[in-house]
N, C-alpha and C positions, 0 to 999 in steps of 0.2 A: 504494500500500500504506500510505503514511502516512495517507491519508484513511480507509482501512478501519480501521487500528489505532486512530486517535484516536476514531472513531465507536464502535468496540467498547468501548474503555476508558470512554468517557463514559456509554454507555447500558447496557452489559451486564456488563463484567468487574468493575467496582467498584460495589457490594461483593459481587456475587453469586459471583464466582470468586476474586478476590484480596481480602485484608483491606484495610481502609481505610488502615492505616498503611503499606502498600507503595506507594510513590510511582509514579505512572504513567510517569515518565521514568527509572526505574531500568533499567539496561541488561539485567540478568538477566531482569526481568519482560518487557521488550520482546522479548528473544530467544525466550522461551517463547511469548509471544502470537503473534509472527510465525511461528514454526514450526508452531503449531496452525492459524493462518489459512491459511498456504501449503499445508499438507497437506489440510485439510478442503476448502478452496476448490479445490485441484487435483483431488481425487477427484470432487467434485461437478461441476466444469466438464467434466472428461474424460468421465465416465460419462454425464452428461446430454446433452452435445453429440454424442458418438459414438453413443449409443443413438438419439437423434432422427434423426441422419443415416442410421444403418443401416436404420431402419424406414421412413423417409419419402423418402430420397434415393438411397441405395445401390442399385445394380442387383444384386439378390440372385441373378440368374442366374449371376453371376460365381463364386458358391460352387461351381459345377459345373466351373470351369476346372481343367484338369489340373495347374496349378501351385499351386493352393490346397492348403494342408496339411490333414491330418486334424485336426479340432478347432481350426482356425486362430483363430477368433474367441475361443475360450476361452484359447488360448495368448497371443494379443495382449493380452487383458485382464489375465491373470495377470502377464505380463512388465511391463506398464505399472504395475500396482498395486504391484509389488515395487520399481520404480525411483523412484516419486514421492517417498517419504521421503528417499531418498539424493540426488535432485536438489534437494530442498528445503534441504539443509544449506548449500551455497555460495550458493544463491539468497537464503536468509534473511540471510546475511552482507551481501550487497549491499543488501537492503531495510533492514537495520539502519542502514547508512550514510546511506541516504536519509531514514529516519525521524529520525535524529539531526542532520539539517541539512547534510550534506556535499554534497548534490546541488544542482541548480539548479531543483528543483521549486518551484512557487509555487501559492498557493491563491486569490489575488484577481485577478479579471479587470480590476479598476480600476487597472491599472498602465500603464506606457508602451507595453506590447505590445497591450493591449486584445483585442478579439475577432479582429482580423486576425491577431494573433500566434498565437492558438489554431488558426486555419485553416492558417496557414503551417506551424506546427510539426507538424500532423497529416501534411501532405504530406512534409515533410523527414524526419520519423520513419520513414515508409514507405520513402523513397528510401535513407536511411542504413542501415536495417536490412537492406534487400534487398541492397545492395552488400556489407555485412559478412558476411551469412549465405552468400552465394555463395562467397566465398573461404574461409570457415571450412569449409563443406561440401566444397569441393574438397580442402582440407587433410585432412579426415577420410577422403578416398579415397586418400590417399597410402599406398603399399604398406607403409610402416613403421608406419602408424597404423591403417589400416582394420581389420585382423583383430582388433585389441585393443579397439577402441572402436565403430566404426560398423557392423561386420558384422552384429550382431544385428538392426539395423533392416532390413537387406536380406534377412533370413530370409523376409520376407513379399513374395514376388515379385509377387503380385497382392494388394495390400493391401485391407483393409476399413477403415471409419472407425475401428475400434478399434486399428488399427496406427498411428494418427496420433501417439500419444505413447509408442509402444513403443520406447523408446531405452535404450541403456546410459546409466546416470546421468550419466557424464561427457559423453557425446555430447549428451544433452538439455540439459545446462547450457551447454555451449559454444555450441550453436546459439541459445540464448536470451540469451546475453551481450549482443549488440547492443541488445536491448530495454532492458537495465538500464544499459548504458553511455551511451546517448543522453542521459538527464537529468543526467548528470554533466558533459556537454560543452555542452549547449544548454538554455535555459529551456524548461520544459514544465509546463503546468497539471496539478495533481494529479488532477482529475476526468478530464481528457483521457487522462492516463497510464493510469488504471484502465480507461477505455473501450477504449483501444488494446490493452491487455493482453488484454481479452476478445476483441477483434477478431482478434488474432493467433492465439488458440486456436481460434476459429471457422474461420479460414483454414487452419490446420494440419489440422483435420479435413476441410475441404472438398477439399483436394488429395489426400486418400486415400479419397474417397467414391464412386469408380467411376462418377460422372456426368460423362461426357466432353464434354457439350454446352457449347459456347462460341459466343456471337454471332460471325458471320463477321468482322465488323469488328475484333473484339478478338483473334482467333486468333493473329495475329503478335506480339502484345504481352504478353498475360496468361499467366502460368505457372499453368495449372489442373491438374485431376486427370488429364487426358490426358497432359500433359507429365510429370507426376510419376510416373505409373504406368510410363511408358517408362523413367524413371530407375531404378525398382525392377527392371524387366525387363532392361534393357540396360546398367545399371551406371554408365557414365561419360558420360552425357548429362543435360542439363536439371537442373543443380544449383540453379537459382534458386528463390526463395521466392514472390515476387509477380509479377515481370516476367521477360521473356525477354532483357532488355537485356544483362545480364552474361554470359549464356550465349553470346550472339552475339559480344560483345567477346572473350570467352575461348575461342571456337572449340569450345564444347561443346553448342551448340544442336542439337537433333534434332526435326524436324517430327514431331509425334505420330503413331504408327502408326494410332491410332483415327481420325484425320482422313482417313486414306487407306483406311478400311474394312478395316484389318488388325490391329485391336487385340484385347484380351482378350474383349470382348463379341462380336466377330465370330468369334473362335475358338470360343466357346461355341455360337454359332448353327450353325457347321459341325459341331460335335460332335453337336448335336441332330439335324441333318439326316442325318448319317451313322448315328446310332443308329436313326432312323426307317426308313432304307433297309435297314440291315443287321441290325437287331435287337440291336445291342450298341453300347457306347460306346468310341470309339477311345481309346487310351492317351495320345496326344499331340496337341496343337494344331498349328496351322500356323505358329506364330511363328518368325521367323528372327532370332535375336539379332545376327547379323552384318550385317543389312541396315541401311543408313543412308540416310535420305531427305534 
């Protein structure tokens, strides 16, 4: 975000938005700029990524699933769009600290870390955030917290890509915290930080995209849409973000029902078959929320 703000200040904001006398390092100006960038960028990234996924990846047969809500896509979009400005408030506070030099972000590859440091930090960023998000996510499922913060995201039992960012503002911020905390603890190149931020948003959409296909060799390790859809359906399994490692360690791993031919897409197929045979659509699918594989 430091990279984005500095570029915007240099080429766009002065003098076209701010007067020339308003210094670029003024904290009030930085707050205003960051809030605008986070909100505009947030809306653009969410709406573009989710829309592309919905039309080119998402299995739209799932919209016939009995657990899909009426006007669910519209509701997911409305909820997300109302939450983004509120999620932006604490996020901007962290970005401000980074912009003002309190983090370990750096912009020159010609330091002692070199290109090897960039590659290593990309892997450690993913591993660090995956571990942190697992435990934050489990905390959000605690009975004293869930109904106040995380429950709105589980309104979407069979999510679409537009549910990817449909969080209570506090929920969304808490689950994003590891991404912001990492550069305060470890060196991270500013350009890589920006790329990882985009990657994280793409991944968040992807685990809500209804495409349950995963190469067989990766099925035991990667937390994909099949895993996360079961999390929405069955509540207390598959809390992970990128990998299944912490779910296995924490005893919360569930082999995805879709891999066994018992997932939401299979339920829709059965509904279609039943409708063809009987001339009407059954009211319920065959999903068994108590079944653990």
